[in-house]
All heavy atoms as an XYZ file, in Angstrom:
938
protein
N     113.007     85.366    106.581
C     112.033     84.470    106.970
C     110.629     85.187    106.702
O     110.469     86.348    107.076
C     112.187     84.114    108.456
C     111.266     83.062    108.929
S     111.733     82.611    110.609
C     110.616     81.390    110.813
N     109.767     84.507    106.345
C     108.461     85.009    105.961
C     107.543     85.006    107.155
O     107.653     84.138    107.995
C     107.723     84.258    104.854
C     108.456     84.125    103.503
C     107.673     83.219    102.588
C     108.608     85.532    102.920
N     106.694     86.033    107.304
C     105.732     86.037    108.431
C     104.644     85.149    107.970
O     104.461     84.743    106.899
C     105.170     87.424    108.624
O     104.457     87.869    107.542
N     103.869     84.751    109.091
C     102.765     83.721    108.825
C     101.726     84.404    107.907
O     101.153     83.717    107.009
C     102.129     83.352    110.112
N     101.423     85.624    108.108
C     100.482     86.315    107.297
C     100.859     86.368    105.728
O     100.113     86.167    104.915
C     100.220     87.703    107.755
C      99.297     88.521    107.020
C      99.110     89.893    107.573
N      98.206     90.710    106.817
C      98.146     92.079    106.973
N      98.826     92.585    107.926
N      97.370     92.710    106.142
N     102.141     86.681    105.591
C     102.703     86.676    104.278
C     102.691     85.353    103.600
O     102.333     85.126    102.419
C     104.124     87.219    104.304
C     104.741     87.366    102.905
C     106.148     88.038    102.978
O     106.593     88.443    104.054
O     106.763     88.119    101.848
N     103.048     84.323    104.405
C     103.062     82.954    103.810
C     101.716     82.497    103.440
O     101.500     81.855    102.432
C     103.675     81.978    104.889
C     103.970     80.657    104.347
C     104.681     79.723    105.461
C     106.077     80.181    105.601
N     106.853     79.324    106.419
N     100.701     82.700    104.270
C      99.349     82.338    103.951
C      98.795     83.095    102.766
O      98.156     82.485    101.960
C      98.478     82.551    105.248
C      98.857     81.517    106.334
C      96.952     82.393    104.881
C      98.127     81.730    107.641
N      99.143     84.342    102.723
C      98.699     85.120    101.502
C      99.372     84.595    100.258
O      98.674     84.449     99.214
N     100.651     84.270    100.312
C     101.229     83.677     99.142
C     100.544     82.322     98.709
O     100.469     82.083     97.549
C     102.728     83.475     99.387
C     103.473     84.890     99.449
O     102.977     85.850     99.067
N     104.658     84.750     99.895
N     100.260     81.488     99.743
C      99.676     80.198     99.384
C      98.304     80.401     98.791
O      97.962     79.713     97.887
C      99.573     79.397    100.716
C     100.910     78.872    101.197
S     100.883     78.041    102.816
C      99.326     77.351    103.008
N      97.507     81.302     99.305
C      96.215     81.515     98.710
C      96.337     82.111     97.243
O      95.567     81.730     96.376
C      95.506     82.608     99.570
N      97.287     82.989     97.025
C      97.471     83.559     95.739
C      97.937     82.447     94.763
O      97.519     82.353     93.606
C      98.561     84.700     95.736
O      98.050     85.662     96.664
C      98.712     85.252     94.442
N      98.899     81.535     95.220
C      99.292     80.458     94.384
C      98.157     79.549     93.971
O      98.102     79.016     92.938
C     100.333     79.641     95.129
N      97.227     79.354     94.947
C      96.069     78.496     94.640
C      95.223     79.060     93.571
O      94.720     78.452     92.700
C      95.305     78.185     95.917
N      95.023     80.460     93.690
C      94.301     81.107     92.624
C      94.964     81.059     91.268
O      94.375     80.921     90.277
C      94.162     82.619     93.024
C      93.163     82.772     94.179
C      93.080     84.324     94.551
C      92.291     84.579     95.798
N      92.304     85.955     96.208
N      96.294     81.200     91.323
C      97.081     81.020     89.995
C      96.869     79.594     89.390
O      96.801     79.430     88.247
C      98.528     81.400     90.297
C      99.362     81.038     89.057
C      98.619     82.923     90.533
N      97.022     78.613     90.284
C      96.845     77.274     89.754
C      95.456     77.068     89.175
O      95.365     76.437     88.153
C      97.118     76.243     90.874
C      98.599     76.094     91.206
C      98.858     74.842     92.066
N      98.179     74.890     93.398
C      98.723     75.435     94.471
N      99.867     75.960     94.480
N      97.962     75.498     95.606
N      94.490     77.640     89.829
C      93.075     77.532     89.232
C      92.995     78.339     87.886
O      92.327     77.863     86.988
C      92.041     78.127     90.185
C      90.658     78.104     89.687
C      89.933     76.932     89.529
C      90.054     79.209     89.262
C      88.713     76.828     89.022
C      88.756     79.161     88.755
C      88.100     77.964     88.618
N      93.675     79.469     87.774
C      93.584     80.214     86.555
C      94.306     79.493     85.426
O      93.840     79.485     84.280
C      94.340     81.569     86.744
N      95.392     78.732     85.746
C      96.179     77.933     84.786
C      95.244     76.772     84.290
O      95.193     76.477     83.103
C      97.483     77.528     85.269
C      98.426     78.761     85.359
C      98.094     76.400     84.379
C      99.730     78.453     86.122
N      94.607     76.067     85.299
C      93.741     75.043     84.943
C      92.577     75.545     84.026
O      92.266     74.924     83.006
C      93.132     74.449     86.255
C      92.045     73.469     85.988
C      92.297     72.237     85.473
C      90.749     73.839     86.240
C      91.249     71.322     85.293
C      89.655     73.020     86.027
C      89.968     71.695     85.550
O      88.843     70.858     85.309
N      92.029     76.703     84.363
C      90.897     77.270     83.563
C      91.494     77.591     82.155
O      90.609     77.397     81.182
C      90.475     78.570     84.320
C      89.217     79.191     83.660
C      88.868     80.378     84.539
C      87.822     81.300     83.867
N      87.561     82.420     84.707
N      92.681     78.166     82.060
C      93.213     78.461     80.693
C      93.404     77.312     79.886
O      93.160     77.228     78.616
C      94.547     79.104     80.912
N      93.805     76.125     80.528
C      94.008     74.881     79.751
C      92.695     74.333     79.317
O      92.555     73.808     78.175
C      94.819     73.877     80.624
C      96.237     74.191     80.765
C      96.947     73.116     81.531
C      98.387     73.473     81.755
N      99.151     72.579     82.470
N      91.645     74.430     80.154
C      90.311     73.915     79.754
C      89.738     74.830     78.654
O      89.177     74.310     77.676
C      89.325     73.980     80.980
N      89.946     76.134     78.663
C      89.495     76.984     77.576
C      90.200     76.674     76.352
O      89.698     76.679     75.207
C      89.735     78.418     77.971
C      88.720     78.959     79.004
C      89.060     80.361     79.450
O      90.100     80.904     79.309
N      88.079     80.995     80.133
N      91.478     76.377     76.430
C      92.306     76.001     75.222
C      91.745     74.760     74.623
O      91.581     74.669     73.406
C      93.774     75.774     75.589
C      94.637     75.364     74.339
C      95.957     74.779     74.709
O      96.147     74.381     75.805
O      96.723     74.653     73.765
N      91.361     73.660     75.427
C      90.885     72.462     74.908
C      89.593     72.678     74.160
O      89.264     72.185     73.147
C      90.639     71.539     76.076
C      91.918     70.787     76.484
C      91.663     69.774     77.577
C      92.959     69.150     78.011
N      92.680     68.184     79.093
N      88.728     73.634     74.752
C      87.469     73.888     74.101
C      87.672     74.621     72.825
O      86.999     74.301     71.842
C      86.550     74.768     75.025
N      88.626     75.510     72.753
C      88.837     76.317     71.566
C      89.448     75.371     70.472
O      89.263     75.578     69.297
C      89.872     77.467     71.852
C      89.135     78.606     72.599
C      90.136     79.697     73.016
O      91.297     79.714     72.474
O      89.717     80.556     73.794
N      90.348     74.446     70.861
C      90.924     73.482     70.062
C      89.857     72.595     69.365
O      89.965     72.262     68.209
C      91.995     72.677     70.703
C      93.235     73.410     71.106
S      94.253     73.839     69.821
C      95.524     72.614     70.085
N      88.841     72.263     70.088
C      87.729     71.459     69.596
C      86.957     72.242     68.570
O      86.549     71.566     67.559
C      86.839     70.971     70.777
N      86.881     73.458     68.750
C      86.063     74.271     67.784
C      86.924     74.716     66.674
O      86.303     75.073     65.622
C      85.603     75.642     68.542
C      84.400     75.360     69.530
C      83.793     76.680     69.882
N      84.767     77.596     70.409
C      84.969     77.825     71.758
N      84.178     77.144     72.612
N      85.844     78.720     72.168
N      88.217     74.703     66.795
C      89.099     75.177     65.720
C      89.089     74.216     64.553
O      89.023     72.965     64.644
C      90.572     75.355     66.226
N      89.141     74.781     63.297
C      89.161     73.909     62.158
C      90.454     73.971     61.410
O      90.795     73.049     60.714
C      88.069     74.405     61.183
C      86.641     74.246     61.787
C      85.630     74.797     60.870
N      84.257     74.678     61.478
C      83.444     73.834     61.121
N      83.587     72.902     60.230
N      82.255     73.911     61.824
N      91.166     75.099     61.564
C      92.457     75.216     60.832
C      93.677     75.152     61.836
O      93.414     75.383     63.032
C      92.512     76.439     59.931
O      92.457     77.635     60.860
C      91.342     76.573     58.991
N      94.823     75.010     61.226
C      96.028     75.058     62.040
C      96.208     76.447     62.718
O      96.685     76.586     63.853
C      97.289     74.685     61.251
C      97.339     73.220     60.828
C      98.668     73.004     60.127
C      98.706     71.517     59.802
N     100.047     71.217     59.112
N      95.846     77.482     61.981
C      96.038     78.878     62.479
C      95.135     79.072     63.686
O      95.575     79.651     64.647
C      95.662     79.917     61.458
C      96.705     79.927     60.256
C      96.431     78.881     59.175
O      95.325     78.223     59.165
O      97.385     78.621     58.435
N      93.878     78.571     63.680
C      93.007     78.706     64.804
C      93.551     77.930     66.031
O      93.412     78.426     67.199
C      91.565     78.287     64.351
C      90.901     79.232     63.445
C      89.563     78.691     63.028
O      89.279     77.451     63.196
O      88.740     79.516     62.542
N      94.100     76.726     65.754
C      94.614     75.957     66.870
C      95.878     76.788     67.486
O      95.973     76.686     68.712
C      94.968     74.585     66.332
C      93.798     73.775     66.060
C      94.103     72.375     65.593
C      92.856     71.627     65.245
N      93.156     70.198     64.904
N      96.663     77.289     66.647
C      97.880     77.997     67.099
C      97.430     79.233     67.923
O      97.982     79.606     68.949
C      98.702     78.397     65.921
C      99.932     79.138     66.376
C     100.900     78.350     67.251
O     100.897     77.078     67.112
O     101.679     78.977     68.067
N      96.361     79.938     67.485
C      95.851     81.054     68.232
C      95.385     80.601     69.520
O      95.579     81.345     70.542
C      94.748     81.707     67.423
C      95.260     82.575     66.188
S      94.033     83.195     65.068
C      92.934     83.972     66.164
N      94.687     79.519     69.647
C      94.138     78.981     70.876
C      95.298     78.728     71.772
O      95.238     79.011     73.046
C      93.308     77.660     70.721
N      96.386     78.111     71.338
C      97.638     77.803     72.087
C      98.286     79.105     72.673
O      98.672     79.167     73.734
C      98.683     77.068     71.292
C      99.250     75.932     71.989
C     100.150     75.070     71.006
N      99.261     74.082     70.276
C      99.227     74.029     68.911
N      99.895     74.903     68.236
N      98.476     73.172     68.423
N      98.281     80.088     71.782
C      98.849     81.444     72.203
C      98.043     82.079     73.260
O      98.534     82.718     74.175
C      99.075     82.331     70.941
C     100.092     81.802     69.906
C     101.508     81.673     70.581
O     101.901     82.460     71.383
N     102.192     80.607     70.159
N      96.742     82.007     73.093
C      95.830     82.605     74.129
C      96.020     81.921     75.404
O      96.045     82.548     76.476
C      94.334     82.555     73.664
C      93.978     83.635     72.756
C      92.501     83.738     72.599
N      91.938     82.618     71.750
C      91.834     82.711     70.400
N      92.130     83.706     69.770
N      91.314     81.612     69.737
N      96.211     80.633     75.462
C      96.464     79.858     76.679
C      97.738     80.395     77.324
O      97.809     80.567     78.568
C      96.552     78.354     76.533
C      96.885     77.597     77.776
C      97.197     76.165     77.545
N      98.112     75.841     76.513
C      99.523     75.813     76.682
N      99.987     75.979     77.906
N     100.258     75.494     75.736
N      98.814     80.427     76.513
C     100.073     80.913     77.045
C      99.993     82.321     77.665
O     100.540     82.587     78.702
C     101.162     80.879     75.931
C     101.589     79.483     75.568
C     102.666     79.534     74.567
C     103.131     78.166     74.073
N     104.128     78.151     73.003
N      99.200     83.165     76.951
C      99.013     84.480     77.456
C      98.272     84.515     78.823
O      98.730     85.339     79.726
C      98.294     85.345     76.460
N      97.315     83.705     78.908
C      96.456     83.628     80.085
C      97.344     83.039     81.324
O      97.381     83.567     82.442
C      95.315     82.741     80.013
C      94.132     83.349     79.173
C      92.945     82.370     79.081
N      92.057     82.883     78.128
C      91.690     82.151     76.995
N      92.189     80.959     76.765
N      90.844     82.610     76.071
N      98.217     82.098     80.954
C      99.111     81.576     81.973
C     100.158     82.592     82.415
O     100.484     82.693     83.549
C      99.812     80.303     81.531
C      98.896     79.076     81.321
C      99.511     77.827     80.828
O     100.808     77.925     80.567
O      98.986     76.801     80.718
N     100.670     83.343     81.487
C     101.730     84.306     81.766
C     101.030     85.384     82.636
O     101.765     85.934     83.610
C     102.209     84.966     80.551
N      99.813     85.817     82.341
C      99.120     86.852     83.159
C      98.898     86.368     84.519
O      99.152     87.062     85.551
C      97.798     87.256     82.477
C      97.098     88.380     83.259
C      95.720     88.569     82.660
C      94.929     89.677     83.359
N      94.882     89.455     84.792
N      98.578     85.061     84.703
C      98.345     84.516     86.035
C      99.650     84.506     86.828
O      99.635     84.856     88.009
C      97.800     83.058     85.934
N     100.760     84.145     86.218
C     102.019     84.114     86.854
C     102.483     85.576     87.237
O     103.065     85.831     88.254
C     103.087     83.527     85.973
C     102.888     82.006     85.780
S     102.711     81.042     87.321
C     104.365     81.134     87.945
N     102.194     86.507     86.353
C     102.443     87.908     86.625
C     101.661     88.401     87.824
O     102.170     89.098     88.722
C     102.177     88.746     85.435
C     102.572     90.207     85.555
S     102.259     91.185     84.157
C     100.459     91.201     84.129
N     100.383     88.022     87.905
C      99.566     88.345     89.078
C     100.108     87.706     90.322
O     100.120     88.344     91.426
C      98.201     87.896     88.854
C      97.440     88.710     87.756
O      97.908     89.759     87.428
O      96.403     88.196     87.274
N     100.544     86.498     90.290
C     101.225     85.850     91.429
C     102.522     86.617     91.937
O     102.578     86.870     93.048
C     101.709     84.426     91.096
C     102.449     83.731     92.185
C     101.613     83.349     93.403
C     102.970     82.438     91.609
N     103.298     87.014     90.975
C     104.482     87.802     91.274
C     104.101     89.133     91.962
O     104.705     89.494     92.986
C     105.262     87.983     90.029
C     106.568     88.858     90.234
N     107.609     88.296     90.866
C     106.740     90.113     89.965
C     108.550     89.262     90.914
N     108.123     90.339     90.390
N     103.154     89.824     91.414
C     102.697     91.117     92.002
C     102.060     91.019     93.364
O     102.385     91.657     94.261
C     101.686     91.821     91.067
C     102.352     92.366     89.800
O     103.536     92.614     89.779
N     101.546     92.510     88.714
N     101.352     89.905     93.515
C     100.710     89.587     94.820
C     101.792     89.284     95.880
O     101.654     89.847     96.985
C      99.671     88.569     94.740
N     102.726     88.531     95.603
C     103.804     88.258     96.441
C     104.637     89.471     96.913
O     104.930     89.663     98.016
C     104.826     87.174     95.883
C     104.274     85.719     95.908
C     105.324     84.737     95.507
C     104.896     83.365     95.675
N     105.948     82.419     95.356
N     104.793     90.337     95.878
C     105.484     91.582     96.177
C     104.662     92.464     97.056
O     105.217     93.092     98.096
C     105.818     92.312     94.913
N     103.382     92.510     96.945
C     102.554     93.263     97.841
C     102.401     92.742     99.140
O     102.414     93.417    100.192
C     101.077     93.305     97.228
C     101.015     94.265     96.033
O     101.783     95.137     95.784
N      99.985     93.980     95.251
N     102.533     91.370     99.297
C     102.508     90.739    100.637
C     103.759     91.107    101.342
O     103.807     91.386    102.526
C     102.375     89.230    100.498
C     100.994     88.755     99.948
N     100.948     87.599     99.308
C      99.781     89.367     99.905
C      99.574     87.523     98.933
N      98.972     88.543     99.218
N     104.926     90.998    100.634
C     106.177     91.325    101.236
C     106.235     92.841    101.612
O     106.793     93.158    102.677
C     107.326     91.034    100.300
N     105.660     93.709    100.868
C     105.676     95.105    101.151
C     104.806     95.385    102.399
O     105.205     96.129    103.353
C     105.107     95.904     99.967
N     103.666     94.678    102.495
C     102.848     94.815    103.677
C     103.531     94.361    104.893
O     103.395     94.994    105.980
N     104.262     93.214    104.823
C     105.024     92.752    106.019
C     106.077     93.716    106.421
O     106.268     94.033    107.630
C     105.625     91.456    105.654
O     104.590     90.477    105.340
C     106.398     90.818    106.824
N     106.829     94.330    105.431
C     107.820     95.253    105.746
C     107.294     96.483    106.323
O     107.865     97.025    107.358
C     108.676     95.586    104.449
C     109.810     96.457    104.645
C     110.847     95.813    105.460
C     110.354     96.831    103.314
N     106.156     96.947    105.928
C     105.566     98.203    106.446
C     105.044     97.896    107.857
O     105.229     98.835    108.709
C     104.395     98.607    105.564
C     104.837     99.259    104.384
O     105.968     99.745    104.268
N     103.882     99.369    103.407
N     104.605     96.731    108.125
C     104.095     96.319    109.483
C     105.296     96.267    110.419
O     105.211     96.729    111.544
C     103.341     95.034    109.505
N     106.429     95.746    109.941
C     107.576     95.703    110.847
C     108.221     97.023    111.022
O     108.817     97.246    112.139
C     108.622     94.736    110.204
C     108.283     93.295    110.186
C     109.458     92.482    109.573
C     109.119     91.027    109.617
N     110.239     90.194    109.008
N     108.049     97.931    110.109
C     108.681     99.277    110.256
C     107.756    100.376    110.535
O     108.037    101.540    110.272
C     109.522     99.635    109.007
C     110.712     98.635    108.759
C     111.471     98.941    107.532
O     111.011     99.744    106.726
N     112.680     98.343    107.406
N     106.459    100.044    111.087
C     105.519    101.022    111.258
C     105.905    102.033    112.298
O     105.434    103.144    112.326
C     104.142    100.380    111.596
O     104.347     99.713    112.864
N     106.733    101.585    113.217
C     107.197    102.516    114.331
C     108.026    103.629    113.762
O     108.312    104.694    114.410
C     107.920    101.747    115.342
C     109.245    101.142    114.861
N     109.224     99.893    114.168
C     110.459    101.538    115.051
C     110.532     99.683    113.879
N     111.272    100.607    114.393
N     108.618    103.560    112.547
C     109.440    104.606    111.921
C     108.671    105.624    111.199
O     109.125    106.728    111.026
C     110.439    103.901    110.931
C     111.475    102.895    111.541
C     112.277    102.390    110.468
C     112.321    103.625    112.627
N     107.439    105.325    110.744
C     106.624    106.297    109.965
C     106.019    107.310    110.845
O     105.461    107.083    111.862
C     105.594    105.522    109.225
C     106.178    104.438    108.314
N     106.984    104.788    107.207
C     106.046    103.125    108.238
C     107.367    103.737    106.557
N     106.722    102.724    107.152
N     106.184    108.515    110.364
C     105.371    109.600    111.025
C     106.171    110.293    112.148
O     105.802    111.287    112.680
N     107.219    109.754    112.633
C     107.994    110.220    113.759
C     109.289    110.896    113.346
O     109.947    111.643    114.165
C     108.259    109.192    114.828
C     107.068    108.608    115.352
N     106.183    109.216    116.266
C     106.486    107.367    115.234
C     105.274    108.440    116.596
N     105.377    107.314    115.946
N     109.698    110.773    112.132
C     111.009    111.241    111.668
C     110.696    112.308    110.598
O     110.305    111.936    109.584
C     111.846    110.126    111.246
C     113.298    110.569    110.868
N     114.243    110.897    111.782
C     113.884    110.661    109.720
C     115.253    111.282    111.210
N     115.114    111.173    109.932
N     111.035    113.504    110.898
C     110.890    114.633    109.866
C     112.217    115.179    109.526
O     112.937    115.618    110.317
C     109.978    115.719    110.361
C     109.786    116.860    109.488
N     109.127    116.678    108.314
C     110.312    118.089    109.426
C     109.047    117.771    107.561
N     109.850    118.646    108.330
N     112.587    115.168    108.239
C     113.872    115.665    107.767
C     113.585    117.072    107.196
O     112.800    117.214    106.344
C     114.521    114.789    106.739
C     115.758    115.312    106.186
C     114.651    113.382    107.253
N     114.376    118.044    107.840
C     114.226    119.363    107.266
C     115.220    119.592    106.230
O     116.371    119.176    106.266
C     114.539    120.455    108.438
O     113.712    120.123    109.513
C     114.426    121.860    107.963
N     114.840    120.170    105.092
C     115.769    120.408    103.906
C     116.936    121.199    104.339
O     116.881    122.062    105.267
C     114.930    121.126    102.867
C     113.509    120.976    103.275
C     113.580    120.661    104.739
N     118.061    121.004    103.717
C     119.321    121.663    104.034
C     119.094    123.152    103.705
O     118.612    123.506    102.715
C     120.481    121.059    103.278
C     121.745    121.904    103.429
C     120.696    119.733    103.560
N     119.554    124.074    104.688
C     119.535    125.499    104.446
C     118.158    125.998    104.949
O     117.945    127.192    104.925
N     117.212    125.112    105.265
C     115.874    125.625    105.646
C     115.725    125.497    107.199
O     116.037    124.441    107.762
C     114.756    124.915    104.965
N     115.303    126.540    107.829
C     115.020    126.460    109.277
C     113.648    126.922    109.505
O     113.282    128.042    109.344
C     115.974    127.391    110.022
C     115.875    127.179    111.559
O     114.988    126.598    112.038
N     116.755    127.877    112.248
N     112.727    125.960    109.797
C     111.269    126.251    109.840
C     111.003    127.119    111.073
O     109.822    127.628    111.110
C     110.633    124.930    109.930
C     111.699    123.962    110.600
C     113.017    124.552    110.090
N     111.785    127.298    112.105
C     111.488    127.997    113.210
C     111.436    129.549    113.001
O     110.729    130.266    113.752
C     112.340    127.717    114.446
O     113.649    128.116    114.068
N     112.228    130.051    112.116
C     112.218    131.492    111.824
C     112.746    131.872    110.468
O     113.280    131.021    109.724
C     113.118    132.224    112.923
C     114.610    131.992    112.561
N     115.286    130.851    112.892
C     115.554    132.781    111.930
C     116.495    130.874    112.504
N     116.639    132.056    111.907
N     112.509    133.111    110.062
C     112.913    133.595    108.809
C     114.013    134.596    109.112
O     114.006    135.401    110.108
C     111.849    134.323    108.058
C     110.712    133.389    107.540
C     109.714    134.202    106.793
O     109.624    135.422    106.850
N     108.917    133.536    105.985
N     115.070    134.679    108.259
C     116.121    135.707    108.448
C     115.400    137.044    108.394
O     114.492    137.365    107.689
C     117.095    135.488    107.308
C     116.814    134.062    106.849
C     115.402    133.831    107.130
N     116.091    138.046    109.197
C     115.547    139.350    109.280
C     115.646    140.010    107.890
O     116.628    139.923    107.195
C     116.385    140.194    110.298
C     115.954    141.599    110.246
C     116.225    139.576    111.660
N     114.557    140.650    107.551
C     114.602    141.379    106.245
C     114.009    140.623    105.093
O     113.866    141.084    104.034
N     113.668    139.409    105.258
C     113.183    138.556    104.183
C     111.726    138.251    104.272
O     111.224    137.497    103.418
C     113.972    137.129    104.102
O     113.685    136.467    105.386
C     115.464    137.414    103.922
N     110.978    138.769    105.276
C     109.631    138.504    105.441
C     108.827    139.203    104.329
O     109.157    140.318    103.916
C     109.117    138.970    106.826
N     107.853    138.582    103.883
C     106.951    139.146    102.813
C     105.982    140.087    103.511
O     105.317    139.734    104.441
C     106.210    138.040    102.070
C     105.231    138.679    101.091
C     107.122    137.150    101.457
N     105.904    141.359    103.107
C     104.998    142.264    103.729
C     103.525    141.811    103.583
O     103.164    141.252    102.542
C     105.198    143.653    103.113
C     105.957    143.358    101.826
C     106.638    141.955    102.023
N     102.748    142.041    104.622
C     101.287    141.682    104.523
C     100.589    142.591    103.549
O     101.028    143.729    103.388
C     100.639    141.740    105.850
C     101.255    140.823    106.910
S     100.353    140.684    108.513
C     100.258    142.368    108.987
N      99.542    142.004    102.923
C      98.822    142.969    102.020
C      98.038    143.980    102.783
O      97.504    143.755    103.817
C      97.808    142.052    101.247
O      96.836    141.469    102.064
N      97.940    145.145    102.184
C      97.257    146.271    102.766
C      98.076    147.072    103.806
O      97.631    148.055    104.278
N      99.213    146.675    104.079
C     100.078    147.405    105.069
C     101.228    148.205    104.280
O     101.494    147.869    103.104
C     100.784    146.497    106.007
O     101.705    145.598    105.448
N     101.662    149.205    104.879
C     102.766    149.906    104.280
C     104.107    149.198    104.572
O     104.247    148.520    105.458
C     102.892    151.322    105.044
O     103.180    151.143    106.386
C     101.569    152.159    104.796
N     104.930    149.375    103.522
C     106.192    148.632    103.627
C     107.179    149.358    104.552
O     107.455    150.388    104.372
C     106.807    148.594    102.182
N     107.467    148.642    105.565
C     108.399    149.078    106.625
C     109.786    148.772    106.222
O     110.030    147.713    105.544
C     108.063    148.449    107.918
N     110.729    149.566    106.549
C     112.100    149.317    106.150
C     112.657    147.967    106.873
O     112.216    147.776    107.989
C     112.876    150.516    106.514
C     112.039    151.157    107.553
C     110.624    150.829    107.205
N     113.455    147.250    106.246
C     114.043    146.052    106.958
C     115.101    146.542    107.867
O     115.671    147.626    107.720
C     114.546    145.088    105.822
O     115.576    145.776    105.080
C     113.399    144.643    104.951
N     115.402    145.659    108.825
C     116.409    146.005    109.757
C     117.735    145.339    109.402
O     117.666    144.133    109.059
C     115.975    145.514    111.114
C     116.988    145.811    112.245
C     117.039    147.155    112.795
C     117.828    144.879    112.723
C     118.010    147.337    113.794
C     118.785    145.089    113.605
C     118.860    146.392    114.105
O     119.765    146.574    115.149
N     118.860    145.811    109.495
C     119.175    147.295    109.638
C     118.940    147.969    108.232
O     119.079    147.271    107.223
C     120.586    147.289    109.997
C     121.155    146.067    109.550
C     120.039    145.063    109.485
N     118.722    149.284    108.284
C     118.359    149.983    107.062
C     119.471    149.894    106.023
O     119.279    149.947    104.832
C     117.932    151.406    107.429
N     120.700    150.008    106.519
C     121.852    150.111    105.641
C     122.425    148.763    105.258
O     123.489    148.719    104.569
N     121.893    147.731    105.804
C     122.474    146.396    105.553
C     123.292    145.869    106.763
O     123.472    146.680    107.690
N     123.859    144.753    106.658
C     124.689    144.259    107.728
C     126.097    144.643    107.580
O     126.614    144.624    106.501
C     124.588    142.677    107.741
C     123.243    142.199    108.167
C     122.336    141.711    107.350
C     122.993    142.171    109.538
C     121.079    141.230    107.689
C     121.699    141.647    110.039
C     120.777    141.275    109.085
O     119.580    140.779    109.450
N     126.694    144.965    108.681
C     128.078    145.477    108.616
C     128.831    144.484    109.462
O     128.504    144.087    110.460
C     128.337    146.869    109.262
C     127.548    147.875    108.473
N     127.947    148.330    107.193
C     126.442    148.585    108.781
C     127.070    149.276    106.780
N     126.097    149.443    107.740
N     130.003    144.133    108.924
C     130.919    143.226    109.711
C     131.783    143.995    110.476
O     132.279    145.135    110.230
C     131.743    142.277    108.727
O     132.479    143.108    107.939
C     130.835    141.392    107.971
N     132.184    143.495    111.690
C     133.114    144.172    112.604
C     134.541    144.002    112.109
O     135.335    144.844    112.455
C     132.969    143.700    114.039
C     131.590    144.052    114.546
C     131.622    143.747    116.011
N     130.229    144.022    116.523
C     129.786    145.113    117.045
N     130.518    146.181    117.072
N     128.519    145.198    117.528
N     134.847    142.949    111.463
C     136.194    142.638    110.965
C     136.197    142.668    109.495
O     135.367    141.911    108.851
C     136.551    141.304    111.576
C     137.991    141.063    111.346
O     138.708    141.646    110.525
N     138.635    140.009    112.006
N     137.047    143.458    108.872
C     137.018    143.536    107.396
C     137.622    142.192    106.803
O     137.403    142.054    105.592
C     137.887    144.714    106.936
C     139.380    144.601    107.291
C     140.075    145.819    106.832
C     141.541    145.703    107.105
N     142.324    146.871    106.572
N     138.172    141.352    107.489
C     138.585    140.050    106.940
C     137.623    138.907    106.947
O     137.949    137.919    106.457
C     139.928    139.688    107.668
C     141.005    140.774    107.521
C     141.399    141.482    108.643
C     141.663    140.874    106.245
C     142.381    142.411    108.450
C     142.652    141.852    106.122
C     143.036    142.620    107.269
O     143.933    143.561    107.089
N     136.486    139.206    107.528
C     135.472    138.179    107.445
C     134.627    138.207    106.276
O     134.233    139.263    105.783
C     134.676    138.239    108.753
C     135.534    137.883    109.933
C     133.404    137.290    108.691
C     134.732    137.929    111.213
């Protein structure tokens, strides 16, 4: 079901498209009156068809934008509150020994110096 805002937006856009098609037909009639050869008349017809197609494409894009606006308005409560952390990344800390040393300081050995030892040889 369409929202009232979306429906009114679609109606306004459809009116603009109908006017654009009317204007294209009027321009075609004027070009046909000026045309002297069959080729010029055919070119006028093709230009009218192109103008009408552009108007219909604009209608389609406007309707899609109206629908997207309605969807964003309905789901606005979801934006900005949900943060997904990438798999394997923990933003709260870095594993020991992986910190990048600060510039200008001496490199301190990482802990533990000999590496990690497991208590069980089967792990």
